[in-house]
C-alpha positions as CSV (number, residue, x, y, z in Angstrom):
1,M,-8.7,-86.7,4.0
2,N,-10.3,-89.0,1.4
3,E,-12.4,-90.6,4.1
4,I,-13.6,-87.2,5.4
5,N,-14.4,-86.2,1.9
6,E,-16.3,-89.4,1.2
7,L,-18.3,-88.9,4.5
8,D,-19.1,-85.3,3.4
9,H,-20.4,-86.6,0.1
10,Q,-22.6,-89.2,1.8
11,L,-24.1,-86.8,4.4
12,T,-24.8,-84.3,1.7
13,L,-26.6,-86.8,-0.5
14,A,-28.6,-87.9,2.6
15,I,-29.8,-84.4,3.2
16,N,-30.3,-83.4,-0.4
17,G,-33.7,-83.2,-2.0
18,S,-37.0,-85.0,-1.5
19,N,-39.9,-86.3,-3.5
20,S,-42.1,-83.4,-2.3
21,L,-42.9,-80.4,-4.5
22,F,-44.1,-78.6,-1.4
23,W,-40.6,-78.8,0.2
24,D,-38.9,-78.0,-3.0
25,N,-40.9,-74.8,-3.3
26,I,-40.2,-73.9,0.4
27,M,-36.4,-74.5,0.1
28,Y,-36.2,-72.7,-3.3
29,T,-38.0,-69.6,-1.8
30,V,-36.2,-69.5,1.5
31,T,-32.8,-69.6,-0.2
32,D,-33.6,-66.5,-2.2
33,T,-32.4,-63.3,-0.5
34,F,-35.2,-61.3,-2.2
35,S,-37.8,-63.3,-0.1
36,W,-36.3,-61.6,3.0
37,S,-36.6,-58.1,1.7
38,L,-39.3,-56.9,4.1
39,V,-37.3,-58.2,7.1
40,I,-34.2,-56.3,5.9
41,I,-36.2,-53.1,5.5
42,V,-37.7,-53.4,9.0
43,L,-34.3,-54.2,10.5
44,L,-32.9,-50.9,9.0
45,I,-35.9,-49.0,10.4
46,I,-35.4,-50.5,13.9
47,I,-31.7,-49.6,13.9
48,F,-32.5,-46.0,12.8
49,K,-35.3,-45.7,15.3
50,N,-33.2,-46.7,18.3
51,N,-30.1,-44.6,17.6
52,T,-29.2,-41.1,16.7
53,W,-28.9,-40.7,13.0
54,K,-25.1,-40.6,13.2
55,E,-25.0,-43.8,15.3
56,A,-27.4,-45.5,12.8
57,V,-25.2,-44.5,9.9
58,M,-22.2,-46.0,11.7
59,V,-24.1,-49.3,12.2
60,Y,-25.3,-49.3,8.6
61,I,-21.7,-48.7,7.3
62,T,-20.3,-51.5,9.6
63,I,-23.0,-53.9,8.3
64,A,-22.3,-53.0,4.7
65,L,-18.5,-53.5,5.2
66,L,-19.2,-56.8,7.0
67,I,-21.2,-58.2,4.1
68,I,-18.7,-56.9,1.5
69,V,-15.7,-58.4,3.4
70,A,-17.5,-61.7,4.0
71,D,-18.4,-62.0,0.3
72,R,-14.9,-61.1,-0.9
73,I,-13.3,-63.6,1.3
74,C,-15.7,-66.3,0.2
75,S,-16.4,-65.6,-3.4
76,G,-13.4,-63.5,-4.3
77,L,-10.6,-65.4,-2.5
78,V,-11.4,-68.8,-1.1
79,K,-13.7,-70.3,-3.7
80,P,-11.4,-69.7,-6.7
81,M,-8.3,-70.7,-4.7
82,V,-9.7,-73.9,-3.3
83,A,-11.8,-74.7,-6.5
84,R,-14.0,-77.3,-4.9
85,W,-16.9,-78.3,-7.1
86,R,-20.4,-77.8,-5.9
87,P,-22.3,-81.2,-5.6
88,T,-24.5,-80.1,-8.5
89,Q,-21.4,-79.4,-10.6
90,D,-19.1,-82.2,-9.4
91,P,-18.6,-84.7,-12.3
92,Q,-18.5,-87.6,-9.8
93,L,-21.7,-86.6,-8.0
94,M,-23.8,-84.3,-10.1
95,Y,-26.0,-87.0,-11.5
96,L,-26.8,-88.3,-8.0
97,V,-28.0,-84.9,-6.8
98,D,-31.6,-84.0,-6.7
99,V,-31.8,-80.7,-8.5
100,V,-34.7,-78.3,-8.0
101,R,-35.9,-76.1,-10.9
102,N,-32.6,-76.7,-12.7
103,Y,-30.8,-74.6,-10.1
104,R,-27.1,-75.6,-9.8
105,G,-25.4,-72.5,-8.6
106,G,-21.9,-71.5,-9.8
107,R,-18.9,-73.9,-10.3
108,F,-17.3,-73.8,-6.9
109,G,-18.8,-74.1,-3.5
110,F,-16.2,-74.0,-0.7
111,F,-17.1,-72.4,1.5
112,S,-20.8,-71.5,1.5
113,G,-21.4,-67.8,1.1
114,H,-25.0,-68.2,2.4
115,A,-23.7,-69.9,5.6
116,C,-21.0,-67.2,6.1
117,N,-23.2,-64.2,5.3
118,T,-26.2,-65.3,7.4
119,M,-24.0,-66.3,10.3
120,C,-22.0,-63.1,10.4
121,M,-25.3,-61.1,10.4
122,A,-26.8,-63.3,13.1
123,M,-23.7,-62.9,15.3
124,F,-23.4,-59.2,14.7
125,L,-27.0,-58.4,15.4
126,S,-27.1,-60.7,18.4
127,W,-24.3,-58.5,20.0
128,L,-25.9,-55.3,18.8
129,F,-29.4,-56.1,20.2
130,R,-28.6,-58.2,23.2
131,S,-32.0,-59.8,23.1
132,P,-32.0,-63.5,24.0
133,K,-35.3,-64.2,22.0
134,V,-34.0,-62.4,18.9
135,T,-30.6,-64.2,19.2
136,V,-32.4,-67.6,19.2
137,T,-34.5,-66.4,16.2
138,L,-31.5,-65.2,14.3
139,F,-29.6,-68.4,14.7
140,F,-32.8,-70.4,13.7
141,W,-32.9,-68.2,10.6
142,T,-29.3,-68.9,9.8
143,F,-29.6,-72.6,10.2
144,T,-32.8,-72.9,8.2
145,T,-31.6,-70.7,5.3
146,T,-28.3,-72.6,5.2
147,F,-30.1,-75.9,5.3
148,T,-31.7,-75.0,2.0
149,R,-28.2,-75.0,0.4
150,L,-27.8,-78.6,1.4
151,Y,-31.3,-79.6,0.3
152,L,-30.8,-77.9,-3.1
153,G,-27.5,-79.7,-3.5
154,V,-25.4,-76.6,-4.2
155,H,-23.2,-77.1,-1.1
156,Y,-21.6,-79.9,0.8
157,L,-22.1,-80.1,4.6
158,G,-18.4,-79.2,5.0
159,D,-18.9,-76.0,2.9
160,V,-21.6,-75.0,5.3
161,C,-19.8,-75.8,8.5
162,V,-16.7,-73.8,7.5
163,G,-19.0,-70.9,6.3
164,W,-20.6,-70.8,9.8
165,V,-17.2,-70.7,11.5
166,V,-15.9,-67.9,9.3
167,G,-19.2,-66.0,9.6
168,A,-19.2,-66.2,13.4
169,I,-15.7,-64.9,13.6
170,L,-16.3,-62.0,11.2
171,G,-19.6,-61.0,12.8
172,F,-18.0,-60.9,16.3
173,L,-14.9,-59.1,15.0
174,F,-16.8,-56.4,13.2
175,Y,-19.0,-55.8,16.2
176,W,-16.0,-55.6,18.6
177,V,-14.2,-53.1,16.3
178,M,-17.3,-51.0,15.9
179,E,-18.0,-51.0,19.7
180,H,-14.4,-50.1,20.7
181,Y,-13.1,-47.9,17.9
182,V,-15.8,-46.8,15.5
183,H,-18.8,-46.3,17.7
184,P,-17.5,-46.1,21.3
185,R,-20.7,-44.8,22.8
186,L,-22.3,-48.1,21.9
187,G,-20.1,-49.8,24.4
188,L,-21.2,-47.3,27.1
189,K,-24.9,-48.2,26.7
190,R,-25.8,-50.4,29.6
191,F,-29.6,-50.0,30.1
192,V,-31.3,-51.7,33.0
193,S,-35.0,-51.5,32.1
194,E,-38.1,-53.5,31.4
195,Q,-38.5,-51.5,28.2
196,F,-35.0,-51.7,26.7
197,T,-32.3,-54.2,26.1
198,S,-28.9,-53.6,27.7
199,T,-27.8,-51.8,24.5
200,G,-30.8,-49.5,24.4
201,Y,-33.1,-51.2,21.9
202,L,-36.8,-51.2,22.6
203,K,-37.9,-54.7,23.6
204,S,-41.2,-54.0,21.7
205,D,-39.1,-53.5,18.5
206,M,-37.2,-56.7,19.2
207,D,-40.6,-58.5,19.5
208,T,-41.7,-56.9,16.2
209,F,-38.5,-58.0,14.4
210,M,-38.7,-61.5,15.8
211,T,-42.4,-61.8,14.9
212,L,-41.8,-60.5,11.4
213,I,-39.2,-63.2,10.7
214,F,-41.6,-66.0,11.7
215,F,-44.4,-64.2,9.7
216,N,-42.1,-64.4,6.7
217,Y,-41.7,-68.1,7.1
218,I,-45.5,-68.4,7.1
219,C,-45.7,-66.4,3.9
220,V,-43.1,-68.8,2.4
221,I,-45.2,-71.8,3.3
222,I,-48.3,-70.2,1.8
223,V,-46.4,-69.5,-1.4
224,A,-45.1,-73.1,-1.5
225,M,-48.6,-74.5,-1.0
226,T,-49.9,-72.3,-3.8
227,L,-47.1,-73.3,-6.2
228,G,-47.6,-76.9,-5.2
229,V,-51.3,-76.8,-6.2
230,G,-50.5,-75.0,-9.4
C-alpha cells in the first residue's frame, strides 16, 4: 500500500502545475462550475424540448437526485471517513505542489467530487441521448475538467480514478432506475430515423449541444489569453 501511495504522489506531482500563466488561467477557469453555466442552461432546454413536460420534469428530478447522492456519498460520507489530505493540504507534500491563485480546496480529497459528478453526468446523459458524437464529447469534457484538479494539485490521481468509477456506476444506475421504474415510456422509445436518436432526441439538438461545449472551451481559451496579457 505504501508503494502504491508513493506512486500516486509521484504521478500527481508530475502532472501538477506548469510555468505557464496561460495554462494556469485555463485550468482555473475550466475547473469552475460557473464557467459551464450556459452549457447547463442549454442542456435543460434540450431535455424540455424533446420530451413532454412531465417527462422532462422526471428527467430533471432524476438528474438533481443523482447530483445530490453523488455529492453526499463523496463529501458527506467518504471524504470525512477516509480523511485523506489533498496534495495542497498534505503536510508532507504541500510545499512541493504548484498552487494556482492560492487555491488549495478543502482539507480532504478522497475521492474527487469533480471526477464523480462529471462522470455520473456524462454516463447518465450518454444513455439518455444515445448519440455517439455527444457521448465522446461528454467523456472528453469529463476528462478535461477532471484533469484540472490534478493540474491545480487539489487531488491525487487515485482520488480522480476512484471518482470516475463511482460516478460511472451512479450515472448508469440512476438512468437504469429511471428507465425501468420512474419513466417507463423512456425505455419504449426506439426511434429509427435520420432526424432523431434512438431515444427520440433531435440530432440537430445533439449537434447544437456538442458544438456549444467546444465553443465554451474556445471562450475559456480567450479568457485565459486575456488574463495572461493582463
